[in-house]
C-alpha positions as CSV (number, residue, x, y, z in Angstrom):
1,M,-17.6,-4.0,-3.7
2,S,-14.2,-4.0,-2.4
3,E,-12.6,-2.4,0.3
4,I,-11.6,1.1,0.5
5,I,-7.7,1.1,0.7
6,T,-6.5,4.6,2.4
7,A,-2.6,5.9,2.4
8,A,-0.5,8.9,3.5
9,I,3.3,10.5,1.9
10,L,5.4,12.1,4.8
11,A,7.6,13.7,2.8
12,I,11.2,14.4,5.3
13,G,13.9,17.0,5.0
14,D,15.1,20.7,6.3
15,E,15.3,21.3,2.3
16,L,11.8,20.7,1.6
17,L,10.9,23.3,4.1
18,S,13.0,25.8,3.2
19,G,12.4,26.1,-0.2
20,R,15.7,25.2,-1.5
21,T,14.3,21.7,-2.9
22,K,10.8,21.4,-4.3
23,D,8.9,18.4,-3.7
24,K,8.1,16.4,-6.8
25,N,7.3,12.9,-5.3
26,I,3.8,14.1,-3.7
27,G,2.1,14.0,-7.2
28,Y,3.6,11.3,-8.4
29,L,2.3,9.5,-5.9
30,A,-0.9,10.6,-5.7
31,N,-1.2,9.8,-9.9
32,F,0.2,5.7,-9.3
33,L,-2.3,5.2,-5.9
34,T,-5.2,7.1,-7.7
35,L,-4.3,4.4,-10.9
36,K,-4.5,1.8,-7.9
37,G,-7.1,2.5,-6.7
38,I,-5.8,3.7,-3.5
39,D,-6.6,7.3,-1.7
40,L,-3.9,9.2,-0.8
41,K,-5.7,10.9,2.1
42,E,-3.0,13.0,3.8
43,A,0.6,14.7,2.6
44,R,2.7,15.8,5.6
45,I,6.4,17.5,5.3
46,V,8.6,17.5,8.2
47,S,12.2,18.4,9.4
48,D,15.0,16.2,9.6
49,D,14.2,16.1,13.2
50,E,14.1,12.6,14.6
51,D,11.2,12.9,17.0
52,A,9.3,15.1,13.9
53,I,9.4,12.8,11.8
54,V,9.1,9.3,14.8
55,K,5.5,11.0,15.9
56,A,4.2,12.0,12.5
57,V,5.1,8.2,11.4
58,N,3.3,6.9,14.4
59,E,0.5,8.9,13.5
60,L,-0.1,8.3,10.0
61,R,0.5,4.9,10.5
62,S,-2.4,4.1,13.1
63,E,-4.4,5.8,10.9
64,Y,-4.0,4.8,7.2
65,D,-3.4,1.6,5.1
66,Y,-0.2,2.5,3.5
67,V,2.3,4.8,5.0
68,F,4.7,6.0,2.1
69,T,8.1,8.1,3.0
70,S,10.8,9.9,0.9
71,G,14.3,10.9,1.9
72,G,16.7,11.0,4.2
73,I,17.8,7.6,3.8
74,G,21.4,8.1,2.1
75,P,24.8,8.3,3.5
76,T,25.2,11.8,5.1
77,H,24.4,13.0,9.0
78,D,21.6,14.3,8.8
79,D,20.1,11.2,6.7
80,I,17.9,10.3,9.6
81,T,14.9,8.4,8.6
82,A,16.0,5.2,9.3
83,D,17.5,5.4,13.0
84,A,13.5,7.4,13.5
85,I,11.7,4.4,12.0
86,A,13.3,1.9,14.1
87,K,12.2,4.1,16.7
88,A,8.7,4.4,16.3
89,F,8.6,0.7,15.7
90,G,10.6,0.0,18.6
91,V,12.8,-1.7,17.0
92,G,16.9,-2.2,16.8
93,I,18.9,-1.5,13.6
94,H,22.1,-2.9,11.8
95,H,23.3,-3.4,9.2
96,D,21.7,-5.4,7.3
97,P,23.5,-8.4,4.9
98,R,20.9,-8.7,2.7
99,A,21.6,-4.0,2.1
100,M,25.1,-5.1,2.3
101,A,25.7,-7.8,-0.1
102,I,24.1,-5.4,-2.7
103,L,26.0,-2.4,-2.2
104,E,28.9,-4.0,-1.4
105,P,29.8,-5.4,-4.8
106,H,28.1,-2.1,-6.3
107,Y,30.8,-0.1,-5.4
108,A,33.4,-2.8,-6.1
109,A,32.4,-2.6,-9.7
110,R,33.1,1.0,-10.5
111,G,35.9,0.5,-7.8
112,M,34.8,2.9,-5.3
113,E,35.6,2.4,-1.8
114,F,32.8,1.2,0.5
115,T,33.3,4.0,3.1
116,D,31.6,3.7,6.4
117,A,29.1,6.7,5.1
118,R,27.8,4.7,2.0
119,K,27.9,1.6,4.3
120,R,25.3,3.4,6.3
121,M,23.0,2.7,3.3
122,A,22.6,-0.6,4.8
123,R,21.7,0.3,7.8
124,L,18.0,-0.8,8.5
125,P,15.3,-1.4,11.0
126,I,15.4,-5.0,12.2
127,G,12.4,-7.0,10.6
128,S,12.4,-4.6,7.6
129,E,12.1,-5.9,3.8
130,L,14.0,-4.4,1.4
131,I,12.7,-2.4,-1.6
132,D,14.6,-2.5,-5.2
133,N,16.6,0.4,-6.1
134,P,16.8,0.0,-10.0
135,V,18.6,3.5,-10.0
136,S,21.4,3.5,-7.5
137,K,21.5,-0.1,-5.8
138,A,21.0,1.7,-2.1
139,P,17.4,0.1,-1.1
140,G,14.4,1.5,0.3
141,F,12.5,-0.6,3.1
142,Q,9.3,-1.9,4.4
143,I,8.2,-2.6,8.0
144,G,4.7,-2.8,9.4
145,N,2.7,-0.6,6.7
146,V,5.5,2.1,6.4
147,Y,7.3,2.0,3.1
148,V,10.9,3.8,3.2
149,M,11.9,5.5,0.1
150,A,14.6,8.4,-1.5
151,G,13.8,11.6,-1.4
152,V,15.6,12.2,-5.0
153,P,12.9,11.7,-7.5
154,A,13.8,9.7,-10.0
155,I,14.9,6.8,-7.0
156,F,11.7,7.2,-5.5
157,Q,9.6,6.6,-8.6
158,A,11.4,3.9,-9.5
159,M,11.2,2.2,-6.0
160,V,7.0,2.9,-5.9
161,D,7.2,1.7,-9.1
162,A,8.9,-1.4,-8.0
163,L,6.0,-1.3,-4.9
164,A,3.6,-1.6,-7.9
165,P,2.4,-5.7,-7.2
166,G,2.7,-6.1,-4.2
167,L,0.0,-3.3,-2.7
168,K,-3.7,-4.1,-2.4
169,S,-5.7,-2.3,-4.8
170,G,-8.9,-0.7,-3.8
171,V,-12.1,0.9,-5.9
172,K,-11.0,3.0,-8.7
173,L,-12.4,6.5,-7.8
174,L,-14.3,8.2,-11.2
175,S,-14.2,11.2,-12.2
176,K,-16.6,12.8,-14.9
177,A,-15.6,16.8,-15.3
178,I,-18.9,19.3,-16.8
179,D,-17.8,22.8,-17.7
180,C,-19.7,26.0,-16.4
181,P,-20.4,29.2,-17.6
182,F,-20.9,31.0,-14.6
183,G,-18.7,32.2,-11.4
184,E,-18.8,29.7,-8.1
185,G,-20.6,32.7,-6.8
186,T,-23.5,32.0,-9.0
187,I,-23.6,27.8,-8.3
188,G,-22.3,28.1,-4.8
189,D,-25.7,27.3,-3.3
190,G,-27.2,25.0,-6.1
191,L,-24.2,23.1,-6.2
192,A,-24.4,22.8,-2.3
193,S,-28.2,21.6,-2.1
194,I,-26.9,18.9,-5.8
195,Q,-24.2,17.5,-3.2
196,K,-26.3,16.9,-0.1
197,A,-29.0,15.0,-2.8
198,H,-26.3,13.0,-3.9
199,P,-24.3,11.6,-0.7
200,E,-22.1,9.2,-2.7
201,T,-20.5,11.8,-4.9
202,A,-17.4,14.5,-4.0
203,I,-18.3,17.8,-6.1
204,G,-15.7,19.8,-6.5
205,S,-15.5,23.1,-8.5
206,Y,-12.9,25.0,-9.9
207,P,-12.9,28.3,-10.7
208,R,-11.1,30.2,-13.6
209,F,-10.4,32.9,-15.2
210,D,-9.4,34.4,-18.8
211,G,-8.6,37.8,-18.1
212,K,-13.0,38.4,-18.7
213,T,-14.7,36.4,-17.3
214,Y,-15.2,34.2,-14.4
215,S,-16.7,29.9,-15.4
216,T,-16.1,27.3,-13.6
217,Q,-15.0,23.6,-13.5
218,I,-17.1,21.1,-11.5
219,L,-15.6,18.2,-11.0
220,V,-17.5,14.6,-9.8
221,R,-15.9,12.1,-8.2
222,S,-17.4,8.4,-7.1
223,R,-16.8,4.8,-7.1
224,D,-20.0,4.2,-8.1
225,E,-20.6,5.3,-12.4
226,D,-24.6,6.1,-11.7
227,A,-24.1,7.8,-8.7
228,A,-21.6,10.2,-11.0
229,N,-23.8,10.3,-13.8
230,A,-27.3,10.9,-11.8
231,A,-24.9,14.0,-10.2
232,I,-23.8,15.5,-13.5
233,K,-27.2,15.2,-14.9
234,A,-28.9,17.2,-12.1
235,I,-26.0,19.9,-12.0
236,A,-26.2,20.4,-15.9
237,E,-30.0,20.9,-15.8
238,L,-29.1,23.3,-12.6
239,F,-27.0,25.0,-15.6
240,E,-29.5,25.3,-17.9
241,E,-32.1,26.6,-14.6
242,L,-29.5,29.6,-14.2
243,K,-29.2,30.5,-18.4
244,S,-33.3,30.5,-18.6
């Protein structure tokens, strides 16, 4: 069996914590990683504060195989992610010549001055690799197991898609659902026993209410199809017992 690959996402920005901007990147990345067989184990949101970013990055990169960040790599003064990542890795930061070679002709072709603010988007930690940005050209970057990308959803998504070929794939998690006509209070004890008897699965219950009655959808996740099927069978038998 292939190894289990784990990941975390760190979303950066005061605007996320204030509620002004609604995050769309965590969900997109979660779907993307699920298809790659990579387990997204943690999602954090931090402010535009260098110390907070450094602390979170160092904690996450030591815990998971991959760390993906979104936000804070634009041209303005509060775009501090690149500096924070450099600090987290203990390396310097510079105007990367590869990034400069992408951005300078891009702005020239549009008849726009390549200002110091725009040059900020070429400031990358020394030793980084570029992440392609087919939308607005300003690249993201990778250093170690950390992938740093823009916060704008369309750009973030394009960057994530560009990473796909280079990411390791793990064993994909299978999901099987079964609908239950009972509420969680009725099935809770039985489900706990089934979960204990089927340790190779993760069993989740999701309550529903149609305005009149409660019901539940049960979701069984496992990397072993036989184990998932065995748990589903046990759950179906539990429902039959409760009906009688």
